[in-house]
C-alpha positions as CSV (number, residue, x, y, z in Angstrom):
1,M,107.6,99.3,119.6
2,R,109.1,96.4,121.5
3,K,112.8,96.6,122.3
4,I,115.0,93.8,121.0
5,E,116.9,91.7,123.5
6,W,119.7,89.4,122.4
7,E,120.5,85.7,123.3
8,N,123.8,86.1,121.5
9,P,125.2,88.4,118.8
10,N,123.4,86.5,116.1
11,K,120.1,85.7,117.6
12,M,117.4,87.9,119.2
13,K,115.1,86.7,122.0
14,I,111.5,86.1,120.9
15,D,108.6,84.3,122.5
16,T,105.6,83.8,120.2
17,G,104.6,80.5,121.6
18,H,105.6,78.8,118.3
19,K,108.8,76.9,119.0
20,T,109.9,76.5,115.4
21,F,109.3,80.1,114.5
22,D,111.1,81.3,117.7
23,R,114.1,79.0,117.1
24,Q,114.5,80.1,113.5
25,T,114.1,83.9,114.1
26,N,117.4,85.6,114.2
27,Y,116.3,89.2,113.8
28,I,113.2,91.3,113.3
29,G,113.7,94.9,112.1
30,T,112.2,97.6,110.0
31,G,112.7,98.6,106.4
32,N,114.3,96.5,103.6
33,I,115.2,93.3,105.4
34,I,115.9,89.7,104.6
35,A,116.0,87.6,107.8
36,N,115.3,84.0,108.6
37,T,111.6,84.5,109.3
38,L,111.0,88.0,108.0
39,N,111.2,89.7,104.6
40,G,110.5,93.4,104.3
41,A,110.5,95.7,101.4
42,C,109.8,99.4,100.8
43,I,106.9,99.9,98.3
44,R,107.0,103.2,96.5
45,E,104.1,105.4,96.0
46,Y,101.8,104.8,93.0
47,T,102.6,108.3,91.7
48,R,106.3,107.9,91.9
49,I,107.5,107.8,88.3
50,S,111.3,108.3,88.5
51,N,113.8,105.8,89.7
52,G,116.6,108.3,89.5
53,Y,117.6,107.2,86.0
54,E,114.5,107.3,83.9
55,D,110.8,108.1,84.1
56,R,108.2,105.3,84.1
57,P,104.4,105.2,83.8
58,L,102.2,105.7,86.9
59,G,102.2,102.6,89.1
60,Y,105.1,100.9,87.3
61,L,107.7,101.3,90.1
62,Q,105.2,100.3,92.8
63,N,104.3,97.1,90.8
64,W,108.0,96.4,90.3
65,D,108.6,96.7,94.1
66,L,105.8,94.3,94.8
67,E,106.7,91.7,92.2
68,K,110.5,91.9,92.6
69,N,110.3,91.5,96.4
70,F,107.3,89.3,96.8
71,N,107.1,87.0,93.8
72,E,104.3,84.9,95.2
73,N,100.7,85.9,95.3
74,I,100.3,88.9,97.6
75,P,96.9,89.0,99.3
76,S,94.6,91.3,97.2
77,C,93.7,93.3,100.3
78,M,97.3,94.3,100.8
79,R,97.9,95.0,97.1
80,D,94.7,97.0,96.9
81,H,95.5,99.1,100.0
82,V,98.9,100.1,98.6
83,S,97.7,100.7,95.0
84,I,94.2,102.1,95.5
85,V,93.3,103.1,99.0
86,D,96.5,104.8,100.1
87,R,98.4,105.2,96.8
88,E,100.2,108.4,97.7
89,T,102.0,106.9,100.6
90,K,105.3,104.9,100.8
91,H,104.7,101.6,102.6
92,I,106.8,98.7,103.9
93,L,105.4,95.3,103.4
94,Y,106.6,92.4,105.5
95,K,106.2,88.7,104.9
96,V,106.3,86.6,108.1
97,R,107.3,83.0,107.7
98,H,109.3,80.0,108.9
99,F,110.5,76.8,107.2
100,N,109.6,73.2,107.8
101,G,112.4,71.5,106.0
102,D,112.5,73.0,102.5
103,K,108.8,74.1,102.7
104,E,108.1,77.8,103.4
105,I,105.2,78.3,105.9
106,I,103.8,81.8,105.4
107,H,102.0,83.0,108.5
108,G,100.9,86.3,106.9
109,Y,101.8,89.9,105.9
110,I,102.1,93.1,107.8
111,L,101.8,96.5,106.1
112,T,103.3,99.7,107.7
113,K,103.9,103.3,106.7
114,G,106.1,106.0,108.2
115,R,109.8,106.8,108.4
116,N,112.8,106.7,110.7
117,D,111.6,104.1,113.2
118,D,108.3,105.8,113.6
119,Y,106.2,103.2,111.7
120,E,102.4,102.9,111.9
121,H,100.6,99.7,111.5
122,V,98.3,99.8,108.5
123,K,97.0,96.3,107.9
124,T,97.7,92.7,108.9
125,Y,96.7,89.6,106.9
126,C,96.9,86.1,108.3
127,S,97.6,83.5,105.6
128,R,96.7,80.7,108.0
129,A,93.3,81.7,109.3
130,G,92.2,79.2,112.0
131,Y,95.8,78.7,113.2
132,N,96.0,80.6,116.5
133,S,99.8,80.3,116.5
134,S,100.0,82.3,113.3
135,Y,97.9,85.1,114.8
136,E,100.2,85.1,117.9
137,I,103.3,85.2,115.7
138,L,101.8,88.2,113.7
139,F,100.8,90.0,116.9
140,T,104.3,89.6,118.3
141,V,106.2,90.6,115.1
142,R,103.9,93.6,114.7
143,D,104.9,94.8,118.2
144,Y,108.6,94.9,117.1
145,L,107.7,96.8,113.8
146,C,105.2,99.4,114.8
147,K,104.6,102.2,117.3
148,N,100.8,101.5,117.4
149,Q,99.3,98.0,117.2
150,P,95.6,98.0,116.2
151,Y,94.8,94.7,114.7
152,V,92.1,94.2,112.1
153,R,91.3,90.6,110.9
154,N,90.7,90.4,107.2
């Protein structure tokens, strides 16, 4: 994991090579997070049926986590990994983006698993294939989130 350095109390230093993304990034951290250029949410296991108040059918809470936190279309490779391939594991899904005026530019998604700042990289999906800057952004952000950084293009 890369250590965060700060420009000032409200802005971390980052150099992805993408000036707009770097300027807009205030913080990159793990877990449930809403920051200028990063949204992260814990995704419960498929088999988790209790939310502490009532029991739900298998997969209900996982789908709720995905839909509530990422209301746009999540890439099928990410959804399938969480709900089919590795369904017994709690994951954290991150959306990496910046804004051009009011328009959200989604660079991609990073999926991790683990606990207590010991997160493993599981999968990365680039929404803007062909844009080298998006890959560089995802590589850099992944370095702040994970202890290991194997990268697999989808």
